mmCIF file as Biopython writes it, N, C-alpha, C and O atoms, coordinates in Angstrom:
data_model
#
loop_
_atom_site.group_PDB
_atom_site.id
_atom_site.type_symbol
_atom_site.label_atom_id
_atom_site.label_alt_id
_atom_site.label_comp_id
_atom_site.label_asym_id
_atom_site.label_entity_id
_atom_site.label_seq_id
_atom_site.pdbx_PDB_ins_code
_atom_site.Cartn_x
_atom_site.Cartn_y
_atom_site.Cartn_z
_atom_site.occupancy
_atom_site.B_iso_or_equiv
_atom_site.auth_seq_id
_atom_site.auth_asym_id
_atom_site.pdbx_PDB_model_num
ATOM 1   N N  . UNK A ? 1  ? 13.939 18.783 -20.294 1.0 0.0 1  A 1 
ATOM 2   C CA . UNK A ? 1  ? 12.957 18.148 -19.434 1.0 0.0 1  A 1 
ATOM 3   C C  . UNK A ? 1  ? 13.036 16.619 -19.581 1.0 0.0 1  A 1 
ATOM 4   O O  . UNK A ? 1  ? 12.945 15.884 -18.598 1.0 0.0 1  A 1 
ATOM 5   N N  . UNK A ? 2  ? 13.205 16.167 -20.805 1.0 0.0 2  A 1 
ATOM 6   C CA . UNK A ? 2  ? 13.327 14.734 -21.044 1.0 0.0 2  A 1 
ATOM 7   C C  . UNK A ? 2  ? 14.573 14.181 -20.347 1.0 0.0 2  A 1 
ATOM 8   O O  . UNK A ? 2  ? 14.574 13.057 -19.845 1.0 0.0 2  A 1 
ATOM 9   N N  . UNK A ? 3  ? 15.623 14.987 -20.327 1.0 0.0 3  A 1 
ATOM 10  C CA . UNK A ? 3  ? 16.859 14.588 -19.652 1.0 0.0 3  A 1 
ATOM 11  C C  . UNK A ? 3  ? 16.592 14.293 -18.179 1.0 0.0 3  A 1 
ATOM 12  O O  . UNK A ? 3  ? 17.023 13.258 -17.670 1.0 0.0 3  A 1 
ATOM 13  N N  . UNK A ? 4  ? 15.887 15.190 -17.488 1.0 0.0 4  A 1 
ATOM 14  C CA . UNK A ? 4  ? 15.565 14.980 -16.076 1.0 0.0 4  A 1 
ATOM 15  C C  . UNK A ? 4  ? 14.658 13.770 -15.885 1.0 0.0 4  A 1 
ATOM 16  O O  . UNK A ? 4  ? 14.798 13.035 -14.907 1.0 0.0 4  A 1 
ATOM 17  N N  . UNK A ? 5  ? 13.735 13.562 -16.809 1.0 0.0 5  A 1 
ATOM 18  C CA . UNK A ? 5  ? 12.828 12.418 -16.709 1.0 0.0 5  A 1 
ATOM 19  C C  . UNK A ? 5  ? 13.590 11.099 -16.819 1.0 0.0 5  A 1 
ATOM 20  O O  . UNK A ? 5  ? 13.118 10.077 -16.321 1.0 0.0 5  A 1 
ATOM 21  N N  . UNK A ? 6  ? 14.728 11.103 -17.444 1.0 0.0 6  A 1 
ATOM 22  C CA . UNK A ? 6  ? 15.546 9.893  -17.563 1.0 0.0 6  A 1 
ATOM 23  C C  . UNK A ? 6  ? 16.581 9.782  -16.438 1.0 0.0 6  A 1 
ATOM 24  O O  . UNK A ? 6  ? 16.823 8.688  -15.928 1.0 0.0 6  A 1 
ATOM 25  N N  . UNK A ? 7  ? 17.184 10.890 -16.056 1.0 0.0 7  A 1 
ATOM 26  C CA . UNK A ? 7  ? 18.277 10.873 -15.092 1.0 0.0 7  A 1 
ATOM 27  C C  . UNK A ? 7  ? 17.789 10.610 -13.669 1.0 0.0 7  A 1 
ATOM 28  O O  . UNK A ? 7  ? 18.399 9.817  -12.952 1.0 0.0 7  A 1 
ATOM 29  N N  . UNK A ? 8  ? 16.717 11.249 -13.250 1.0 0.0 8  A 1 
ATOM 30  C CA . UNK A ? 8  ? 16.242 11.100 -11.869 1.0 0.0 8  A 1 
ATOM 31  C C  . UNK A ? 8  ? 15.897 9.647  -11.543 1.0 0.0 8  A 1 
ATOM 32  O O  . UNK A ? 8  ? 16.352 9.152  -10.512 1.0 0.0 8  A 1 
ATOM 33  N N  . UNK A ? 9  ? 15.118 8.939  -12.362 1.0 0.0 9  A 1 
ATOM 34  C CA . UNK A ? 9  ? 14.858 7.521  -12.040 1.0 0.0 9  A 1 
ATOM 35  C C  . UNK A ? 9  ? 16.130 6.662  -12.044 1.0 0.0 9  A 1 
ATOM 36  O O  . UNK A ? 9  ? 16.247 5.737  -11.241 1.0 0.0 9  A 1 
ATOM 37  N N  . UNK A ? 10 ? 17.065 6.951  -12.923 1.0 0.0 10 A 1 
ATOM 38  C CA . UNK A ? 10 ? 18.310 6.179  -12.961 1.0 0.0 10 A 1 
ATOM 39  C C  . UNK A ? 10 ? 19.137 6.406  -11.691 1.0 0.0 10 A 1 
ATOM 40  O O  . UNK A ? 10 ? 19.668 5.451  -11.124 1.0 0.0 10 A 1 
ATOM 41  N N  . UNK A ? 11 ? 19.248 7.643  -11.247 1.0 0.0 11 A 1 
ATOM 42  C CA . UNK A ? 11 ? 19.997 7.931  -10.025 1.0 0.0 11 A 1 
ATOM 43  C C  . UNK A ? 11 ? 19.312 7.343  -8.803  1.0 0.0 11 A 1 
ATOM 44  O O  . UNK A ? 11 ? 19.977 6.806  -7.917  1.0 0.0 11 A 1 
ATOM 45  N N  . UNK A ? 12 ? 17.996 7.437  -8.747  1.0 0.0 12 A 1 
ATOM 46  C CA . UNK A ? 12 ? 17.241 6.855  -7.633  1.0 0.0 12 A 1 
ATOM 47  C C  . UNK A ? 12 ? 17.420 5.344  -7.601  1.0 0.0 12 A 1 
ATOM 48  O O  . UNK A ? 12 ? 17.659 4.771  -6.538  1.0 0.0 12 A 1 
ATOM 49  N N  . UNK A ? 13 ? 17.307 4.701  -8.745  1.0 0.0 13 A 1 
ATOM 50  C CA . UNK A ? 13 ? 17.497 3.250  -8.819  1.0 0.0 13 A 1 
ATOM 51  C C  . UNK A ? 13 ? 18.899 2.831  -8.417  1.0 0.0 13 A 1 
ATOM 52  O O  . UNK A ? 13 ? 19.074 1.822  -7.733  1.0 0.0 13 A 1 
ATOM 53  N N  . UNK A ? 14 ? 19.890 3.588  -8.832  1.0 0.0 14 A 1 
ATOM 54  C CA . UNK A ? 14 ? 21.278 3.278  -8.468  1.0 0.0 14 A 1 
ATOM 55  C C  . UNK A ? 14 ? 21.484 3.436  -6.965  1.0 0.0 14 A 1 
ATOM 56  O O  . UNK A ? 14 ? 22.156 2.610  -6.348  1.0 0.0 14 A 1 
ATOM 57  N N  . UNK A ? 15 ? 20.919 4.482  -6.367  1.0 0.0 15 A 1 
ATOM 58  C CA . UNK A ? 15 ? 21.042 4.709  -4.932  1.0 0.0 15 A 1 
ATOM 59  C C  . UNK A ? 15 ? 20.408 3.565  -4.149  1.0 0.0 15 A 1 
ATOM 60  O O  . UNK A ? 15 ? 21.001 3.056  -3.198  1.0 0.0 15 A 1 
ATOM 61  N N  . UNK A ? 16 ? 19.210 3.163  -4.547  1.0 0.0 16 A 1 
ATOM 62  C CA . UNK A ? 16 ? 18.499 2.094  -3.836  1.0 0.0 16 A 1 
ATOM 63  C C  . UNK A ? 16 ? 19.216 0.760  -3.999  1.0 0.0 16 A 1 
ATOM 64  O O  . UNK A ? 16 ? 19.355 0.016  -3.028  1.0 0.0 16 A 1 
ATOM 65  N N  . UNK A ? 17 ? 19.669 0.447  -5.193  1.0 0.0 17 A 1 
ATOM 66  C CA . UNK A ? 17 ? 20.351 -0.839 -5.389  1.0 0.0 17 A 1 
ATOM 67  C C  . UNK A ? 17 ? 21.699 -0.872 -4.671  1.0 0.0 17 A 1 
ATOM 68  O O  . UNK A ? 17 ? 22.107 -1.922 -4.175  1.0 0.0 17 A 1 
ATOM 69  N N  . UNK A ? 18 ? 22.388 0.257  -4.611  1.0 0.0 18 A 1 
ATOM 70  C CA . UNK A ? 18 ? 23.679 0.320  -3.920  1.0 0.0 18 A 1 
ATOM 71  C C  . UNK A ? 18 ? 23.497 0.162  -2.406  1.0 0.0 18 A 1 
ATOM 72  O O  . UNK A ? 18 ? 24.399 -0.331 -1.729  1.0 0.0 18 A 1 
ATOM 73  N N  . UNK A ? 19 ? 22.359 0.569  -1.874  1.0 0.0 19 A 1 
ATOM 74  C CA . UNK A ? 19 ? 22.077 0.517  -0.437  1.0 0.0 19 A 1 
ATOM 75  C C  . UNK A ? 19 ? 20.992 -0.497 -0.100  1.0 0.0 19 A 1 
ATOM 76  O O  . UNK A ? 19 ? 20.291 -0.341 0.899   1.0 0.0 19 A 1 
ATOM 77  N N  . UNK A ? 20 ? 20.846 -1.521 -0.909  1.0 0.0 20 A 1 
ATOM 78  C CA . UNK A ? 20 ? 19.772 -2.502 -0.749  1.0 0.0 20 A 1 
ATOM 79  C C  . UNK A ? 20 ? 19.828 -3.201 0.601   1.0 0.0 20 A 1 
ATOM 80  O O  . UNK A ? 20 ? 18.781 -3.435 1.204   1.0 0.0 20 A 1 
ATOM 81  N N  . UNK A ? 21 ? 21.001 -3.539 1.091   1.0 0.0 21 A 1 
ATOM 82  C CA . UNK A ? 21 ? 21.123 -4.228 2.380   1.0 0.0 21 A 1 
ATOM 83  C C  . UNK A ? 21 ? 20.558 -3.359 3.513   1.0 0.0 21 A 1 
ATOM 84  O O  . UNK A ? 21 ? 19.862 -3.864 4.394   1.0 0.0 21 A 1 
ATOM 85  N N  . UNK A ? 22 ? 20.857 -2.059 3.490   1.0 0.0 22 A 1 
ATOM 86  C CA . UNK A ? 22 ? 20.324 -1.146 4.498   1.0 0.0 22 A 1 
ATOM 87  C C  . UNK A ? 22 ? 18.796 -1.110 4.430   1.0 0.0 22 A 1 
ATOM 88  O O  . UNK A ? 22 ? 18.130 -1.233 5.458   1.0 0.0 22 A 1 
ATOM 89  N N  . UNK A ? 23 ? 18.239 -0.942 3.235   1.0 0.0 23 A 1 
ATOM 90  C CA . UNK A ? 23 ? 16.788 -0.844 3.103   1.0 0.0 23 A 1 
ATOM 91  C C  . UNK A ? 23 ? 16.099 -2.147 3.513   1.0 0.0 23 A 1 
ATOM 92  O O  . UNK A ? 23 ? 15.036 -2.105 4.133   1.0 0.0 23 A 1 
ATOM 93  N N  . UNK A ? 24 ? 16.677 -3.292 3.184   1.0 0.0 24 A 1 
ATOM 94  C CA . UNK A ? 24 ? 16.105 -4.579 3.599   1.0 0.0 24 A 1 
ATOM 95  C C  . UNK A ? 24 ? 16.086 -4.703 5.119   1.0 0.0 24 A 1 
ATOM 96  O O  . UNK A ? 24 ? 15.074 -5.091 5.703   1.0 0.0 24 A 1 
ATOM 97  N N  . UNK A ? 25 ? 17.204 -4.373 5.757   1.0 0.0 25 A 1 
ATOM 98  C CA . UNK A ? 25 ? 17.294 -4.450 7.216   1.0 0.0 25 A 1 
ATOM 99  C C  . UNK A ? 25 ? 16.322 -3.478 7.871   1.0 0.0 25 A 1 
ATOM 100 O O  . UNK A ? 25 ? 15.629 -3.842 8.822   1.0 0.0 25 A 1 
ATOM 101 N N  . UNK A ? 26 ? 16.263 -2.256 7.376   1.0 0.0 26 A 1 
ATOM 102 C CA . UNK A ? 26 ? 15.365 -1.248 7.946   1.0 0.0 26 A 1 
ATOM 103 C C  . UNK A ? 26 ? 13.905 -1.674 7.810   1.0 0.0 26 A 1 
ATOM 104 O O  . UNK A ? 26 ? 13.131 -1.514 8.754   1.0 0.0 26 A 1 
ATOM 105 N N  . UNK A ? 27 ? 13.520 -2.207 6.668   1.0 0.0 27 A 1 
ATOM 106 C CA . UNK A ? 27 ? 12.137 -2.656 6.475   1.0 0.0 27 A 1 
ATOM 107 C C  . UNK A ? 27 ? 11.774 -3.792 7.419   1.0 0.0 27 A 1 
ATOM 108 O O  . UNK A ? 27 ? 10.674 -3.811 7.969   1.0 0.0 27 A 1 
ATOM 109 N N  . UNK A ? 28 ? 12.689 -4.740 7.612   1.0 0.0 28 A 1 
ATOM 110 C CA . UNK A ? 28 ? 12.432 -5.844 8.535   1.0 0.0 28 A 1 
ATOM 111 C C  . UNK A ? 28 ? 12.280 -5.344 9.964   1.0 0.0 28 A 1 
ATOM 112 O O  . UNK A ? 28 ? 11.411 -5.819 10.696  1.0 0.0 28 A 1 
ATOM 113 N N  . UNK A ? 29 ? 13.113 -4.391 10.368  1.0 0.0 29 A 1 
ATOM 114 C CA . UNK A ? 29 ? 13.023 -3.868 11.727  1.0 0.0 29 A 1 
ATOM 115 C C  . UNK A ? 29 ? 11.744 -3.049 11.938  1.0 0.0 29 A 1 
ATOM 116 O O  . UNK A ? 29 ? 11.146 -3.108 13.013  1.0 0.0 29 A 1 
ATOM 117 N N  . UNK A ? 30 ? 11.327 -2.295 10.937  1.0 0.0 30 A 1 
ATOM 118 C CA . UNK A ? 30 ? 10.069 -1.541 11.046  1.0 0.0 30 A 1 
ATOM 119 C C  . UNK A ? 30 ? 8.895  -2.505 11.176  1.0 0.0 30 A 1 
ATOM 120 O O  . UNK A ? 30 ? 7.987  -2.270 11.974  1.0 0.0 30 A 1 
ATOM 121 N N  . UNK A ? 31 ? 8.904  -3.572 10.409  1.0 0.0 31 A 1 
ATOM 122 C CA . UNK A ? 31 ? 7.836  -4.583 10.511  1.0 0.0 31 A 1 
ATOM 123 C C  . UNK A ? 31 ? 7.837  -5.262 11.875  1.0 0.0 31 A 1 
ATOM 124 O O  . UNK A ? 31 ? 6.791  -5.723 12.333  1.0 0.0 31 A 1 
ATOM 125 N N  . UNK A ? 32 ? 9.000  -5.330 12.532  1.0 0.0 32 A 1 
ATOM 126 C CA . UNK A ? 32 ? 9.112  -5.962 13.845  1.0 0.0 32 A 1 
ATOM 127 C C  . UNK A ? 32 ? 8.758  -5.005 14.983  1.0 0.0 32 A 1 
ATOM 128 O O  . UNK A ? 32 ? 8.779  -5.400 16.149  1.0 0.0 32 A 1 
ATOM 129 N N  . UNK A ? 33 ? 8.434  -3.754 14.659  1.0 0.0 33 A 1 
ATOM 130 C CA . UNK A ? 33 ? 8.003  -2.821 15.688  1.0 0.0 33 A 1 
ATOM 131 C C  . UNK A ? 33 ? 8.942  -1.664 15.969  1.0 0.0 33 A 1 
ATOM 132 O O  . UNK A ? 33 ? 8.664  -0.846 16.846  1.0 0.0 33 A 1 
ATOM 133 N N  . UNK A ? 34 ? 10.040 -1.579 15.247  1.0 0.0 34 A 1 
ATOM 134 C CA . UNK A ? 34 ? 10.952 -0.450 15.426  1.0 0.0 34 A 1 
ATOM 135 C C  . UNK A ? 34 ? 10.383 0.778  14.713  1.0 0.0 34 A 1 
ATOM 136 O O  . UNK A ? 34 ? 9.560  0.650  13.807  1.0 0.0 34 A 1 
ATOM 137 N N  . UNK A ? 35 ? 10.825 1.960  15.125  1.0 0.0 35 A 1 
ATOM 138 C CA . UNK A ? 35 ? 10.411 3.204  14.481  1.0 0.0 35 A 1 
ATOM 139 C C  . UNK A ? 35 ? 11.607 4.153  14.438  1.0 0.0 35 A 1 
ATOM 140 O O  . UNK A ? 35 ? 12.537 4.041  15.237  1.0 0.0 35 A 1 
ATOM 141 N N  . UNK A ? 36 ? 11.562 5.087  13.492  1.0 0.0 36 A 1 
ATOM 142 C CA . UNK A ? 36 ? 12.628 6.067  13.365  1.0 0.0 36 A 1 
ATOM 143 C C  . UNK A ? 36 ? 12.458 7.134  14.439  1.0 0.0 36 A 1 
ATOM 144 O O  . UNK A ? 36 ? 11.365 7.667  14.631  1.0 0.0 36 A 1 
ATOM 145 N N  . UNK A ? 37 ? 13.546 7.441  15.136  1.0 0.0 37 A 1 
ATOM 146 C CA . UNK A ? 37 ? 13.561 8.464  16.178  1.0 0.0 37 A 1 
ATOM 147 C C  . UNK A ? 37 ? 14.690 9.446  15.899  1.0 0.0 37 A 1 
ATOM 148 O O  . UNK A ? 37 ? 15.807 9.056  15.561  1.0 0.0 37 A 1 
ATOM 149 N N  . UNK A ? 38 ? 14.371 10.735 16.049  1.0 0.0 38 A 1 
ATOM 150 C CA . UNK A ? 38 ? 15.394 11.766 15.916  1.0 0.0 38 A 1 
ATOM 151 C C  . UNK A ? 38 ? 16.293 11.702 17.143  1.0 0.0 38 A 1 
ATOM 152 O O  . UNK A ? 38 ? 15.807 11.794 18.270  1.0 0.0 38 A 1 
ATOM 153 N N  . UNK A ? 39 ? 17.600 11.546 16.938  1.0 0.0 39 A 1 
ATOM 154 C CA . UNK A ? 39 ? 18.548 11.443 18.050  1.0 0.0 39 A 1 
ATOM 155 C C  . UNK A ? 39 ? 19.535 12.604 18.070  1.0 0.0 39 A 1 
ATOM 156 O O  . UNK A ? 39 ? 20.423 12.644 18.922  1.0 0.0 39 A 1 
ATOM 157 N N  . UNK A ? 40 ? 19.394 13.531 17.159  1.0 0.0 40 A 1 
ATOM 158 C CA . UNK A ? 40 ? 20.341 14.634 17.072  1.0 0.0 40 A 1 
ATOM 159 C C  . UNK A ? 40 ? 21.613 14.187 16.379  1.0 0.0 40 A 1 
ATOM 160 O O  . UNK A ? 40 ? 21.758 13.018 16.022  1.0 0.0 40 A 1 
ATOM 161 N N  . UNK A ? 41 ? 22.517 15.105 16.195  1.0 0.0 41 A 1 
ATOM 162 C CA . UNK A ? 41 ? 23.772 14.788 15.508  1.0 0.0 41 A 1 
ATOM 163 C C  . UNK A ? 41 ? 24.638 13.930 16.424  1.0 0.0 41 A 1 
ATOM 164 O O  . UNK A ? 41 ? 25.041 14.361 17.505  1.0 0.0 41 A 1 
ATOM 165 N N  . UNK A ? 42 ? 24.920 12.697 15.967  1.0 0.0 42 A 1 
ATOM 166 C CA . UNK A ? 42 ? 25.735 11.746 16.724  1.0 0.0 42 A 1 
ATOM 167 C C  . UNK A ? 42 ? 26.754 11.106 15.796  1.0 0.0 42 A 1 
ATOM 168 O O  . UNK A ? 42 ? 26.523 11.001 14.592  1.0 0.0 42 A 1 
ATOM 169 N N  . UNK A ? 43 ? 27.882 10.678 16.353  1.0 0.0 43 A 1 
ATOM 170 C CA . UNK A ? 43 ? 28.862 9.961  15.530  1.0 0.0 43 A 1 
ATOM 171 C C  . UNK A ? 43 ? 28.251 8.665  14.984  1.0 0.0 43 A 1 
ATOM 172 O O  . UNK A ? 43 ? 27.350 8.088  15.593  1.0 0.0 43 A 1 
ATOM 173 N N  . UNK A ? 44 ? 28.738 8.232  13.867  1.0 0.0 44 A 1 
ATOM 174 C CA . UNK A ? 44 ? 28.266 7.004  13.237  1.0 0.0 44 A 1 
ATOM 175 C C  . UNK A ? 44 ? 28.649 5.794  14.076  1.0 0.0 44 A 1 
ATOM 176 O O  . UNK A ? 44 ? 29.804 5.656  14.479  1.0 0.0 44 A 1 
ATOM 177 N N  . UNK A ? 45 ? 27.681 4.912  14.341  1.0 0.0 45 A 1 
ATOM 178 C CA . UNK A ? 45 ? 27.934 3.650  15.029  1.0 0.0 45 A 1 
ATOM 179 C C  . UNK A ? 45 ? 28.392 2.657  13.967  1.0 0.0 45 A 1 
ATOM 180 O O  . UNK A ? 45 ? 27.618 2.285  13.085  1.0 0.0 45 A 1 
ATOM 181 N N  . UNK A ? 46 ? 29.632 2.235  14.048  1.0 0.0 46 A 1 
ATOM 182 C CA . UNK A ? 46 ? 30.200 1.380  12.993  1.0 0.0 46 A 1 
ATOM 183 C C  . UNK A ? 46 ? 29.569 -0.010 12.942  1.0 0.0 46 A 1 
ATOM 184 O O  . UNK A ? 46 ? 29.728 -0.711 11.942  1.0 0.0 46 A 1 
ATOM 185 N N  . UNK A ? 47 ? 28.853 -0.432 14.000  1.0 0.0 47 A 1 
ATOM 186 C CA . UNK A ? 47 ? 28.242 -1.764 14.004  1.0 0.0 47 A 1 
ATOM 187 C C  . UNK A ? 47 ? 26.814 -1.746 13.473  1.0 0.0 47 A 1 
ATOM 188 O O  . UNK A ? 47 ? 26.250 -2.807 13.206  1.0 0.0 47 A 1 
ATOM 189 N N  . UNK A ? 48 ? 26.220 -0.580 13.314  1.0 0.0 48 A 1 
ATOM 190 C CA . UNK A ? 48 ? 24.830 -0.477 12.858  1.0 0.0 48 A 1 
ATOM 191 C C  . UNK A ? 48 ? 24.774 -0.179 11.369  1.0 0.0 48 A 1 
ATOM 192 O O  . UNK A ? 48 ? 25.665 0.466  10.817  1.0 0.0 48 A 1 
ATOM 193 N N  . UNK A ? 49 ? 23.730 -0.652 10.736  1.0 0.0 49 A 1 
ATOM 194 C CA . UNK A ? 49 ? 23.493 -0.309 9.337   1.0 0.0 49 A 1 
ATOM 195 C C  . UNK A ? 49 ? 23.000 1.134  9.310   1.0 0.0 49 A 1 
ATOM 196 O O  . UNK A ? 49 ? 22.096 1.494  10.065  1.0 0.0 49 A 1 
ATOM 197 N N  . UNK A ? 50 ? 23.580 1.956  8.455   1.0 0.0 50 A 1 
ATOM 198 C CA . UNK A ? 50 ? 23.200 3.361  8.417   1.0 0.0 50 A 1 
ATOM 199 C C  . UNK A ? 50 ? 23.525 3.970  7.057   1.0 0.0 50 A 1 
ATOM 200 O O  . UNK A ? 50 ? 24.376 3.481  6.315   1.0 0.0 50 A 1 
ATOM 201 N N  . UNK A ? 51 ? 22.819 5.048  6.762   1.0 0.0 51 A 1 
ATOM 202 C CA . UNK A ? 51 ? 23.145 5.901  5.631   1.0 0.0 51 A 1 
ATOM 203 C C  . UNK A ? 51 ? 23.639 7.208  6.241   1.0 0.0 51 A 1 
ATOM 204 O O  . UNK A ? 51 ? 22.835 8.092  6.535   1.0 0.0 51 A 1 
ATOM 205 N N  . UNK A ? 52 ? 24.938 7.342  6.435   1.0 0.0 52 A 1 
ATOM 206 C CA . UNK A ? 52 ? 25.453 8.504  7.151   1.0 0.0 52 A 1 
ATOM 207 C C  . UNK A ? 52 ? 25.455 9.773  6.322   1.0 0.0 52 A 1 
ATOM 208 O O  . UNK A ? 52 ? 25.503 9.738  5.092   1.0 0.0 52 A 1 
ATOM 209 N N  . UNK A ? 53 ? 25.403 10.884 7.017   1.0 0.0 53 A 1 
ATOM 210 C CA . UNK A ? 53 ? 25.653 12.197 6.440   1.0 0.0 53 A 1 
ATOM 211 C C  . UNK A ? 53 ? 27.120 12.510 6.744   1.0 0.0 53 A 1 
ATOM 212 O O  . UNK A ? 53 ? 27.729 11.862 7.595   1.0 0.0 53 A 1 
ATOM 213 N N  . UNK A ? 54 ? 27.684 13.495 6.054   1.0 0.0 54 A 1 
ATOM 214 C CA . UNK A ? 54 ? 29.095 13.808 6.253   1.0 0.0 54 A 1 
ATOM 215 C C  . UNK A ? 54 ? 29.303 15.297 6.481   1.0 0.0 54 A 1 
ATOM 216 O O  . UNK A ? 54 ? 28.650 16.130 5.852   1.0 0.0 54 A 1 
ATOM 217 N N  . UNK A ? 55 ? 30.225 15.625 7.391   1.0 0.0 55 A 1 
ATOM 218 C CA . UNK A ? 55 ? 30.621 17.003 7.597   1.0 0.0 55 A 1 
ATOM 219 C C  . UNK A ? 55 ? 31.520 17.429 6.445   1.0 0.0 55 A 1 
ATOM 220 O O  . UNK A ? 55 ? 31.890 16.610 5.604   1.0 0.0 55 A 1 
ATOM 221 N N  . UNK A ? 56 ? 31.867 18.697 6.409   1.0 0.0 56 A 1 
ATOM 222 C CA . UNK A ? 56 ? 32.766 19.177 5.357   1.0 0.0 56 A 1 
ATOM 223 C C  . UNK A ? 56 ? 34.135 18.512 5.434   1.0 0.0 56 A 1 
ATOM 224 O O  . UNK A ? 56 ? 34.845 18.431 4.432   1.0 0.0 56 A 1 
ATOM 225 N N  . UNK A ? 57 ? 34.508 18.037 6.620   1.0 0.0 57 A 1 
ATOM 226 C CA . UNK A ? 57 ? 35.787 17.346 6.790   1.0 0.0 57 A 1 
ATOM 227 C C  . UNK A ? 57 ? 35.648 15.836 6.613   1.0 0.0 57 A 1 
ATOM 228 O O  . UNK A ? 57 ? 36.539 15.079 6.998   1.0 0.0 57 A 1 
ATOM 229 N N  . UNK A ? 58 ? 34.525 15.397 6.028   1.0 0.0 58 A 1 
ATOM 230 C CA . UNK A ? 58 ? 34.249 14.000 5.698   1.0 0.0 58 A 1 
ATOM 231 C C  . UNK A ? 58 ? 34.129 13.106 6.923   1.0 0.0 58 A 1 
ATOM 232 O O  . UNK A ? 58 ? 34.449 11.919 6.849   1.0 0.0 58 A 1 
ATOM 233 N N  . UNK A ? 59 ? 33.669 13.653 8.059   1.0 0.0 59 A 1 
ATOM 234 C CA . UNK A ? 59 ? 33.409 12.842 9.244   1.0 0.0 59 A 1 
ATOM 235 C C  . UNK A ? 59 ? 31.930 12.426 9.218   1.0 0.0 59 A 1 
ATOM 236 O O  . UNK A ? 59 ? 31.054 13.286 9.122   1.0 0.0 59 A 1 
ATOM 237 N N  . UNK A ? 60 ? 31.643 11.121 9.301   1.0 0.0 60 A 1 
ATOM 238 C CA . UNK A ? 60 ? 30.254 10.659 9.218   1.0 0.0 60 A 1 
ATOM 239 C C  . UNK A ? 60 ? 29.493 10.901 10.520  1.0 0.0 60 A 1 
ATOM 240 O O  . UNK A ? 60 ? 30.060 10.857 11.612  1.0 0.0 60 A 1 
ATOM 241 N N  . UNK A ? 61 ? 28.196 11.158 10.372  1.0 0.0 61 A 1 
ATOM 242 C CA . UNK A ? 61 ? 27.309 11.308 11.524  1.0 0.0 61 A 1 
ATOM 243 C C  . UNK A ? 61 ? 25.899 10.891 11.133  1.0 0.0 61 A 1 
ATOM 244 O O  . UNK A ? 61 ? 25.589 10.743 9.951   1.0 0.0 61 A 1 
ATOM 245 N N  . UNK A ? 62 ? 25.047 10.701 12.141  1.0 0.0 62 A 1 
ATOM 246 C CA . UNK A ? 62 ? 23.650 10.338 11.904  1.0 0.0 62 A 1 
ATOM 247 C C  . UNK A ? 62 ? 22.749 11.325 12.631  1.0 0.0 62 A 1 
ATOM 248 O O  . UNK A ? 62 ? 23.184 12.009 13.557  1.0 0.0 62 A 1 
ATOM 249 N N  . UNK A ? 63 ? 21.486 11.395 12.206  1.0 0.0 63 A 1 
ATOM 250 C CA . UNK A ? 63 ? 20.478 12.217 12.865  1.0 0.0 63 A 1 
ATOM 251 C C  . UNK A ? 63 ? 19.303 11.380 13.354  1.0 0.0 63 A 1 
ATOM 252 O O  . UNK A ? 63 ? 18.615 11.770 14.297  1.0 0.0 63 A 1 
ATOM 253 N N  . UNK A ? 64 ? 19.067 10.237 12.723  1.0 0.0 64 A 1 
ATOM 254 C CA . UNK A ? 64 ? 17.951 9.366  13.066  1.0 0.0 64 A 1 
ATOM 255 C C  . UNK A ? 64 ? 18.451 7.958  13.329  1.0 0.0 64 A 1 
ATOM 256 O O  . UNK A ? 64 ? 19.459 7.525  12.770  1.0 0.0 64 A 1 
ATOM 257 N N  . UNK A ? 65 ? 17.726 7.243  14.196  1.0 0.0 65 A 1 
ATOM 258 C CA . UNK A ? 65 ? 18.085 5.868  14.535  1.0 0.0 65 A 1 
ATOM 259 C C  . UNK A ? 65 ? 16.803 5.049  14.673  1.0 0.0 65 A 1 
ATOM 260 O O  . UNK A ? 65 ? 15.791 5.547  15.164  1.0 0.0 65 A 1 
ATOM 261 N N  . UNK A ? 66 ? 16.852 3.798  14.239  1.0 0.0 66 A 1 
ATOM 262 C CA . UNK A ? 66 ? 15.727 2.893  14.422  1.0 0.0 66 A 1 
ATOM 263 C C  . UNK A ? 66 ? 15.761 2.350  15.835  1.0 0.0 66 A 1 
ATOM 264 O O  . UNK A ? 66 ? 16.760 1.774  16.265  1.0 0.0 66 A 1 
ATOM 265 N N  . UNK A ? 67 ? 14.655 2.536  16.565  1.0 0.0 67 A 1 
ATOM 266 C CA . UNK A ? 67 ? 14.564 2.028  17.934  1.0 0.0 67 A 1 
ATOM 267 C C  . UNK A ? 67 ? 13.241 1.322  18.110  1.0 0.0 67 A 1 
ATOM 268 O O  . UNK A ? 67 ? 12.254 1.638  17.447  1.0 0.0 67 A 1 
ATOM 269 N N  . UNK A ? 68 ? 13.235 0.340  19.034  1.0 0.0 68 A 1 
ATOM 270 C CA . UNK A ? 68 ? 12.000 -0.396 19.341  1.0 0.0 68 A 1 
ATOM 271 C C  . UNK A ? 68 ? 11.030 0.526  20.069  1.0 0.0 68 A 1 
ATOM 272 O O  . UNK A ? 68 ? 11.405 1.220  21.014  1.0 0.0 68 A 1 
ATOM 273 N N  . UNK A ? 69 ? 9.781  0.523  19.618  1.0 0.0 69 A 1 
ATOM 274 C CA . UNK A ? 69 ? 8.734  1.290  20.295  1.0 0.0 69 A 1 
ATOM 275 C C  . UNK A ? 69 ? 8.474  0.688  21.661  1.0 0.0 69 A 1 
ATOM 276 O O  . UNK A ? 69 ? 8.484  -0.534 21.810  1.0 0.0 69 A 1 
ATOM 277 N N  . UNK A ? 70 ? 8.244  1.519  22.652  1.0 0.0 70 A 1 
ATOM 278 C CA . UNK A ? 70 ? 7.982  1.032  24.005  1.0 0.0 70 A 1 
ATOM 279 C C  . UNK A ? 70 ? 6.513  0.826  24.238  1.0 0.0 70 A 1 
ATOM 280 O O  . UNK A ? 70 ? 6.112  0.417  25.327  1.0 0.0 70 A 1 
#
């Protein structure tokens, strides 16, 4: 149990620090009025900041996208 209490925060911290640029950009866009929208399985847009998911053949895709609220 102590092992999990140490490992989970370390892995979470490593994930957040490794993806800090994405989280900073996403937070700024949410503050500017953007919101997360489900867009279904779509190919990764190489120009957008994203945390992609991967198929078994290592092809990246996304399910959610930040869009401006209307």
